[in-house]
C-alpha positions as CSV (number, residue, x, y, z in Angstrom):
1,M,-0.4,0.0,-0.3
2,V,1.2,3.2,-1.1
3,E,-0.2,6.4,1.0
4,V,-0.2,10.1,-0.8
5,R,-1.9,12.9,0.2
6,L,-4.3,15.7,-1.0
7,L,-3.2,18.8,-1.6
8,P,-6.8,21.0,-2.4
9,V,-6.3,22.7,-5.5
10,V,-9.6,24.3,-5.8
11,S,-13.5,23.7,-4.3
12,K,-16.7,24.2,-4.6
13,I,-16.8,23.6,-7.8
14,N,-19.5,21.7,-10.0
15,L,-18.9,17.7,-11.1
16,P,-14.9,18.0,-12.0
17,T,-15.1,15.3,-15.0
18,I,-11.9,16.2,-16.6
19,I,-8.6,17.8,-15.8
20,K,-5.5,18.6,-18.1
21,T,-3.5,20.9,-18.3
22,A,-2.1,23.2,-21.0
23,I,-0.1,26.7,-21.9
24,L,-2.6,29.2,-23.1
25,P,-1.3,31.1,-26.7
26,G,0.8,33.7,-26.0
27,D,1.4,32.2,-22.6
28,T,4.5,30.2,-20.7
29,T,3.3,29.2,-18.3
30,E,1.2,25.8,-17.8
31,R,-2.1,26.0,-16.1
32,L,-4.2,22.9,-15.1
33,F,-7.5,23.7,-16.7
34,I,-10.7,21.7,-15.1
35,A,-14.0,20.8,-16.8
36,T,-17.3,20.3,-15.6
37,Q,-20.5,18.2,-16.5
38,L,-22.9,20.9,-16.2
39,G,-20.4,22.7,-18.8
40,E,-17.8,25.3,-17.5
41,I,-14.1,25.3,-17.9
42,F,-11.8,27.0,-15.7
43,Y,-8.0,27.1,-15.4
44,I,-6.0,28.1,-12.6
45,G,-4.5,31.6,-13.0
46,N,-1.9,32.8,-11.1
47,T,-3.4,32.9,-7.8
48,S,-7.1,32.3,-9.3
49,V,-9.7,30.8,-10.7
50,R,-11.1,32.0,-14.2
51,T,-13.3,30.9,-16.5
52,F,-12.0,29.4,-19.8
53,L,-15.3,28.5,-21.3
54,D,-18.9,29.0,-20.1
55,I,-21.0,26.5,-22.5
56,R,-23.6,25.7,-20.3
57,P,-26.9,27.1,-22.3
58,Q,-25.6,24.6,-25.2
59,I,-25.6,21.5,-22.9
60,I,-28.7,19.0,-22.8
61,K,-30.9,20.0,-19.4
62,L,-29.1,17.4,-16.8
63,G,-30.7,15.4,-13.8
64,A,-34.0,15.3,-15.0
65,S,-34.8,11.4,-14.1
66,G,-33.8,12.2,-11.0
67,G,-30.7,13.9,-10.8
68,Y,-28.3,11.7,-11.7
69,D,-26.8,12.0,-15.4
70,E,-24.3,10.2,-17.4
71,R,-24.5,13.7,-19.9
72,G,-23.3,16.7,-20.3
73,L,-19.5,17.8,-21.3
74,L,-18.2,14.5,-21.6
75,G,-14.3,15.5,-23.6
76,L,-12.0,18.2,-24.2
77,A,-9.0,17.8,-25.7
78,F,-6.1,21.0,-26.4
79,H,-4.4,20.4,-29.7
80,P,-1.0,19.3,-29.2
81,Q,0.2,22.8,-30.7
82,F,-2.9,24.7,-28.8
83,N,0.2,27.2,-27.2
84,Y,0.5,28.3,-31.0
85,N,-2.7,27.1,-33.2
86,G,-5.0,27.8,-30.2
87,L,-6.9,25.4,-31.3
88,F,-9.3,22.3,-28.5
89,Y,-12.2,20.2,-29.2
90,L,-14.6,19.2,-27.2
91,H,-17.5,16.5,-27.2
92,Y,-20.8,17.3,-24.8
93,S,-24.3,16.4,-25.4
94,V,-26.2,18.9,-26.9
95,A,-28.9,21.2,-26.1
96,G,-32.6,20.8,-27.1
97,S,-31.5,17.3,-28.3
98,Q,-33.5,15.5,-25.8
99,G,-35.8,11.7,-27.4
100,P,-37.6,9.8,-24.9
101,G,-35.4,7.0,-25.6
102,A,-34.4,3.7,-27.6
103,L,-36.8,1.6,-25.5
104,A,-40.0,2.0,-23.6
105,E,-38.7,-0.5,-20.8
106,D,-35.7,-1.6,-18.9
107,F,-33.4,-3.7,-21.1
108,M,-33.1,-7.3,-19.1
109,P,-31.5,-9.9,-21.1
110,N,-33.1,-13.4,-20.6
111,P,-31.1,-16.1,-21.6
112,C,-34.2,-18.4,-22.2
113,N,-35.6,-16.1,-24.5
114,P,-33.7,-15.9,-27.9
115,Q,-35.5,-12.3,-28.6
116,T,-34.4,-10.3,-25.7
117,L,-30.6,-11.5,-26.9
118,N,-31.1,-10.3,-30.6
119,L,-32.7,-6.7,-30.5
120,K,-32.6,-4.3,-32.9
121,W,-32.3,-0.9,-32.5
122,T,-35.2,-0.1,-35.3
123,N,-36.4,3.6,-35.6
124,R,-33.7,6.0,-34.9
125,E,-34.5,9.2,-35.9
126,T,-37.2,9.0,-33.3
127,H,-36.3,6.8,-30.7
128,Y,-33.1,8.1,-28.8
129,D,-31.9,9.8,-25.8
130,H,-30.1,12.9,-27.0
131,I,-27.7,13.8,-29.4
132,D,-23.3,14.1,-28.6
133,T,-21.5,16.5,-30.5
134,V,-17.6,16.7,-31.2
135,E,-16.7,20.0,-32.4
136,E,-13.6,21.6,-32.6
137,W,-12.6,25.6,-30.7
138,I,-10.3,28.2,-31.6
139,V,-8.9,30.8,-28.7
140,H,-8.8,33.9,-30.5
141,S,-5.6,36.7,-30.0
142,N,-8.0,38.5,-27.9
143,G,-8.0,35.8,-25.4
144,Q,-12.0,34.4,-26.4
145,P,-12.8,30.8,-28.0
146,Q,-15.5,30.2,-30.8
147,K,-16.6,27.3,-31.9
148,R,-15.0,26.6,-35.5
149,R,-16.8,23.5,-36.9
150,T,-18.5,20.4,-36.5
151,L,-16.7,17.1,-36.4
152,L,-19.4,14.8,-35.3
153,N,-23.1,14.7,-34.6
154,M,-24.0,11.4,-32.8
155,R,-27.3,10.0,-31.9
156,R,-27.2,8.4,-28.5
157,P,-29.9,5.3,-27.6
158,F,-29.9,6.0,-23.9
159,M,-28.8,8.5,-21.4
160,N,-25.7,6.6,-19.7
161,H,-22.7,5.1,-21.3
162,N,-21.2,8.1,-23.2
163,G,-17.5,8.5,-22.7
164,V,-16.1,10.3,-20.3
165,N,-12.9,12.6,-20.2
166,S,-13.2,11.2,-24.0
167,L,-11.4,12.9,-26.3
168,N,-7.2,12.7,-26.1
169,F,-4.3,13.2,-28.6
170,S,-2.5,10.4,-29.1
171,P,1.3,11.0,-28.7
172,E,1.9,8.6,-31.7
173,T,-0.5,9.8,-34.3
174,G,-1.5,13.0,-33.4
175,K,-4.9,12.7,-33.8
176,L,-8.3,13.5,-31.5
177,V,-9.0,10.3,-30.3
178,L,-12.8,9.4,-28.9
179,T,-13.8,6.9,-27.0
180,T,-17.6,6.2,-26.9
181,G,-19.3,4.0,-24.7
182,D,-21.6,1.5,-26.4
183,G,-24.0,4.0,-25.6
184,G,-26.5,2.9,-22.3
185,S,-28.8,1.2,-20.5
186,G,-27.5,-2.3,-19.3
187,Y,-25.7,-5.9,-21.3
188,D,-25.8,-3.4,-24.3
189,P,-29.0,-4.6,-25.7
190,F,-28.4,-3.7,-29.6
191,N,-24.7,-5.1,-29.1
192,L,-23.2,-2.3,-30.4
193,S,-20.1,-2.5,-29.4
194,Q,-19.2,-5.6,-31.3
195,D,-20.9,-4.1,-34.9
196,D,-18.3,-2.7,-37.0
197,M,-20.5,0.1,-38.6
198,E,-21.6,1.4,-34.8
199,I,-19.9,4.3,-33.8
200,A,-21.0,3.6,-30.1
201,G,-18.8,1.1,-28.1
202,K,-15.5,1.8,-30.1
203,I,-11.8,4.1,-29.8
204,V,-11.9,6.2,-33.1
205,E,-9.1,8.5,-33.8
206,I,-10.0,11.3,-35.9
207,D,-7.5,13.1,-38.7
208,V,-8.3,16.7,-37.2
209,T,-5.5,18.1,-40.2
210,V,-7.6,17.5,-42.5
211,N,-10.1,20.0,-43.7
212,T,-14.1,18.7,-43.3
213,F,-15.9,21.7,-43.1
214,I,-19.9,21.2,-43.0
215,T,-21.7,23.7,-41.3
216,N,-24.3,20.8,-40.0
217,P,-23.2,17.6,-40.6
218,P,-26.2,15.0,-40.0
219,V,-27.1,13.3,-37.0
220,V,-26.1,9.2,-37.1
221,T,-25.5,6.5,-35.4
222,R,-23.3,4.4,-37.9
223,F,-20.4,4.8,-40.2
224,H,-21.6,4.4,-43.3
225,E,-24.0,7.0,-42.7
226,L,-21.1,9.5,-42.7
227,P,-20.5,12.0,-45.6
228,V,-17.5,10.1,-47.4
229,H,-15.0,12.9,-46.1
230,I,-15.9,12.8,-42.6
231,Q,-15.5,8.7,-43.5
232,E,-12.5,9.4,-44.4
233,T,-11.0,11.1,-41.6
234,L,-11.9,8.2,-38.8
235,T,-10.3,5.1,-38.1
236,V,-11.1,2.8,-35.7
237,I,-8.1,1.9,-33.0
238,V,-10.6,-0.8,-30.6
239,K,-14.2,-2.1,-30.1
240,G,-16.4,-4.0,-27.3
241,V,-16.1,-1.2,-25.6
242,R,-18.7,-0.8,-22.6
243,N,-17.8,2.6,-21.0
244,I,-14.5,4.3,-21.0
245,P,-12.9,6.8,-18.5
246,G,-10.7,8.1,-22.0
247,I,-7.0,6.6,-22.4
248,T,-4.2,7.3,-21.3
249,Y,-0.3,6.7,-23.1
250,Q,3.1,6.3,-21.3
251,R,5.9,6.8,-23.2
252,F,8.5,4.0,-22.5
253,Y,11.6,4.8,-25.1
254,H,10.4,4.8,-28.2
255,Q,7.4,3.0,-27.9
256,F,4.0,4.0,-26.1
257,T,1.9,2.1,-23.6
258,K,-1.9,2.6,-23.9
259,Y,-4.1,2.5,-21.2
260,V,-7.4,1.9,-21.1
261,G,-10.9,1.5,-18.4
262,N,-13.8,-0.6,-19.3
263,V,-16.5,0.3,-16.9
264,G,-18.4,-3.5,-15.5
265,Q,-21.8,-4.8,-15.7
266,D,-22.1,-5.9,-12.5
267,L,-19.3,-7.8,-11.4
268,E,-15.8,-6.7,-11.7
269,E,-14.0,-3.0,-13.2
270,A,-10.9,-4.2,-15.4
271,I,-7.7,-2.1,-16.9
272,F,-6.4,-2.9,-20.3
273,T,-3.4,-2.1,-22.0
274,F,-1.7,-2.2,-25.3
275,D,1.6,-1.2,-27.1
276,N,1.2,-2.3,-31.1
277,Y,-2.4,-2.2,-32.9
278,K,-3.4,-2.1,-36.3
279,P,-6.0,1.2,-36.8
280,I,-9.1,0.1,-39.4
281,P,-10.1,2.9,-41.8
282,V,-13.4,3.4,-42.1
283,T,-13.6,3.2,-45.6
284,Q,-12.5,-0.3,-45.5
285,L,-14.9,-1.3,-42.5
286,I,-17.7,0.1,-44.5
287,Q,-16.3,-1.6,-48.2
288,S,-16.5,-4.6,-46.3
289,Y,-20.0,-3.8,-45.1
290,M,-21.2,-2.9,-48.5
291,L,-19.9,-6.0,-49.8
292,N,-21.5,-8.2,-47.2
293,S,-17.7,-9.7,-47.0
294,V,-15.1,-9.8,-43.9
295,T,-12.6,-7.1,-42.8
296,E,-9.5,-8.8,-41.9
297,Q,-9.4,-7.2,-38.3
298,K,-6.0,-8.6,-37.1
299,G,-4.3,-5.9,-34.8
300,L,-7.6,-4.6,-34.0
301,I,-8.2,-4.1,-30.8
302,N,-11.1,-6.2,-28.8
303,L,-12.2,-5.4,-25.2
304,G,-14.4,-8.7,-25.3
305,W,-17.8,-6.7,-24.4
306,R,-21.1,-7.7,-24.7
307,G,-19.8,-11.2,-24.1
308,W,-17.0,-10.4,-21.2
309,E,-16.8,-8.9,-18.8
310,G,-13.2,-8.5,-17.8
311,T,-12.4,-11.4,-17.4
312,I,-15.7,-13.2,-17.3
313,P,-18.1,-14.3,-19.0
314,T,-20.6,-11.9,-18.9
315,S,-23.2,-13.2,-16.3
316,M,-26.5,-11.7,-14.6
317,M,-27.6,-12.7,-11.1
318,K,-31.1,-13.6,-9.8
319,G,-32.3,-15.0,-6.6
320,C,-32.5,-18.7,-6.0
321,S,-36.2,-20.2,-5.1
322,S,-35.0,-23.1,-3.5
323,N,-32.6,-21.0,-1.4
324,P,-32.7,-17.5,-0.8
325,N,-28.9,-17.4,0.6
326,I,-27.7,-17.9,-2.9
327,D,-27.9,-16.4,-6.4
328,E,-28.1,-18.3,-9.0
329,K,-25.2,-17.0,-11.6
330,T,-26.0,-17.6,-15.5
331,I,-23.9,-16.6,-18.8
332,V,-26.5,-14.3,-20.1
333,F,-24.6,-14.8,-24.0
334,Y,-22.9,-17.3,-23.7
335,N,-22.6,-17.6,-28.1
336,E,-21.1,-14.0,-27.9
337,A,-18.6,-15.1,-25.1
338,I,-17.2,-18.1,-27.2
339,K,-16.9,-16.0,-30.3
340,T,-15.1,-13.1,-28.7
341,S,-12.9,-15.3,-26.3
342,G,-10.1,-15.7,-28.8
343,K,-10.1,-12.5,-30.3
344,R,-10.0,-10.5,-27.1
345,L,-7.7,-8.5,-25.1
346,H,-7.3,-10.1,-21.9
347,P,-6.7,-6.8,-19.4
348,L,-3.6,-5.8,-17.4
349,T,-5.5,-5.9,-14.0
350,S,-9.4,-6.0,-13.0
351,Y,-11.3,-5.3,-9.5
352,F,-14.7,-6.9,-8.4
353,H,-17.7,-5.4,-6.8
354,N,-17.2,-8.0,-4.1
355,D,-13.7,-8.6,-2.4
356,P,-13.7,-9.3,0.7
357,R,-9.6,-9.1,0.7
358,P,-7.6,-7.2,3.4
359,D,-5.4,-5.6,0.9
360,K,-7.9,-4.7,-1.2
361,F,-11.5,-2.5,-2.1
362,S,-15.2,-3.7,-3.8
363,G,-15.6,-1.2,-6.1
364,T,-18.4,0.6,-8.1
365,A,-17.5,2.1,-11.3
366,I,-14.1,2.8,-12.8
367,T,-13.8,6.7,-13.7
368,G,-10.6,7.9,-14.4
369,V,-7.2,5.8,-15.5
370,Q,-3.6,7.8,-15.5
371,A,-0.3,7.1,-16.7
372,Y,2.6,8.3,-14.3
373,M,5.9,9.4,-14.8
374,G,6.9,11.1,-12.2
375,N,9.7,11.1,-9.7
376,S,8.2,12.7,-5.9
377,I,5.8,9.7,-5.7
378,P,8.6,6.6,-6.1
379,A,6.7,3.9,-5.7
380,L,4.0,5.1,-8.5
381,T,6.9,5.5,-10.9
382,G,6.1,4.2,-14.6
383,S,3.0,2.6,-13.2
384,V,-1.2,3.3,-13.8
385,V,-3.2,4.8,-11.3
386,F,-6.6,4.7,-11.2
387,T,-9.5,5.8,-9.5
388,D,-13.2,4.0,-8.1
389,V,-16.6,6.4,-7.6
390,A,-17.7,4.9,-4.6
391,R,-15.8,1.7,-2.7
392,K,-18.5,-0.6,-1.4
393,D,-17.2,-0.8,1.8
394,S,-16.5,2.9,2.9
395,Q,-18.4,3.1,6.8
396,S,-20.7,5.4,7.4
397,M,-20.0,8.1,4.6
398,V,-19.2,7.3,0.8
399,R,-15.6,7.1,-0.3
400,G,-14.5,6.7,-3.8
401,A,-10.9,4.4,-4.2
402,L,-7.3,5.2,-5.5
403,A,-5.0,2.4,-6.5
404,Y,-2.3,1.4,-9.2
405,T,-0.9,-1.1,-11.3
406,R,2.1,-1.6,-13.5
407,V,2.9,-3.7,-16.9
408,R,4.9,-6.9,-16.0
409,Q,7.9,-7.9,-18.3
410,N,5.8,-10.8,-19.3
411,G,3.1,-8.9,-20.3
412,K,1.1,-11.4,-17.9
413,Q,-2.3,-10.1,-16.1
414,N,-0.8,-8.6,-12.5
415,D,-2.3,-7.3,-9.3
416,Y,-3.1,-4.3,-8.2
417,S,-2.4,-1.7,-4.6
418,I,-4.4,0.1,-2.6
419,I,-3.0,3.7,-2.9
420,N,-4.2,5.0,1.0
421,T,-4.5,9.0,0.9
422,N,-5.7,9.8,4.8
423,Y,-7.5,12.2,4.1
424,D,-10.1,13.8,6.4
425,F,-13.3,14.6,4.3
426,G,-15.4,14.6,7.8
427,S,-19.0,14.2,7.4
428,Q,-19.2,14.7,3.6
429,S,-19.2,12.1,0.9
430,A,-16.2,12.0,-1.4
431,Y,-16.9,10.2,-4.6
432,Y,-13.8,10.1,-6.6
433,V,-14.7,11.2,-10.2
434,S,-11.8,12.2,-12.2
435,L,-8.3,11.9,-12.5
436,G,-5.3,13.8,-14.8
437,S,-2.2,14.8,-14.7
438,N,0.1,17.6,-16.5
439,L,1.9,17.1,-19.9
440,D,4.3,15.3,-19.0
441,Q,2.4,12.8,-16.6
442,T,4.7,14.0,-13.4
443,K,1.6,15.3,-11.7
444,L,-1.5,13.3,-10.9
445,F,-5.2,15.5,-9.7
446,L,-8.1,13.6,-7.9
447,G,-11.1,15.2,-9.1
448,V,-14.0,14.5,-5.9
449,Y,-17.5,15.1,-5.7
450,G,-20.1,15.2,-2.6
451,S,-22.8,13.6,-4.6
452,M,-23.8,11.5,-7.6
453,K,-26.7,14.1,-8.6
454,V,-26.0,16.6,-11.3
455,T,-28.8,18.8,-9.2
456,D,-26.6,18.9,-6.3
457,F,-24.5,22.5,-7.2
458,Y,-21.0,23.0,-6.1
459,Q,-19.6,20.0,-4.0
460,G,-17.0,19.4,-6.5
461,S,-13.0,19.2,-5.2
462,V,-9.8,19.1,-7.5
463,F,-6.7,18.0,-5.4
464,E,-3.3,17.1,-6.5
465,I,-1.4,14.4,-5.3
466,I,1.4,14.5,-3.7
467,P,4.2,13.1,-0.6
């Protein structure tokens, strides 16, 4: 177990979902930027918190269904040359785009009823929850940000699983990386994550150097619905995603190790890592789809969802009528688990929703994954740090979890260790909602919120994790 301290940086802000640093155009100082789910982006000035951008009027109304919501401002990424060109990118849920949802009632698969395992998302133009957009913005010489263009408009079937910290730039390819969840509900009702034509459930690279200026790009759910010149900017690098708190890159010599976390269904959370991959151009996937042929997918990373939940075939539990103290456990998508078994990437590490071991914790949902290359906390140097929103073994008040693992030389799965913060949150709940770093990954920042309701305002804090 590693002991660290939490140094308060800013408090009394709304849900701090994205934490990054950047150097403003014309500036020389690396600033800490914090984006909130409600649509505000702040940065730390010399001694004060300043507003960089406020798009709250452009964000869909949040919290209407009881306060919990997974929509809002989901992604913020600064161009690698932001200091010179002023370009940055946003992913958010659009105001006024609320729909009735893709299904009339909550989805629950039934392995005894094949119809429930083969649902199709029909009438998509009317049966959806909301629209997400990915935009390019620019900071002008007067310091005012302005939207330049829309890169993607995506129709989403349900409120949840839209990704978070969903935009990052790849230091390998220089492309913008979009991480999308499977579209929501539970158990991926339409199996979007394994469908090559679906944008949902993928990690996609976007070549932003191509000037695809379209006034109003169409709102789509599938790649082949996009205009050709947008298709040509996209490559798919990962499929089989349930929901994902971004991607982080860790440089060792001349190679980059990638880490992603996949939020679990009922049993476990997983962190995956990969070095080599072969991105597949969306145009190639579409060509195979049109010709009804199979695309060669060697080198494409598959996390295995919905057939697999981390290391375990996706299961569902229900009470045993003959013995109320025991749950019956059934592999939900048996055929899919078999089909994807040899194709999927195995997790680097995973942790469980119920773990009685004294040196572990029982988790809820992974909310941040961040490589760390600093030296101030030597035990963590070269590791990947991750957060869980809430430990199920918390005492009287909710507490999040902080932990780390590292890649083994033999490439096999590794265990994880807890990072103890020893911070006194008093009588306030402390959900760990985000994790970030500075540009060279020598510092770690933790976003904490006192509630899981977006309608509970100004309960957020950001801390620097220090020795």
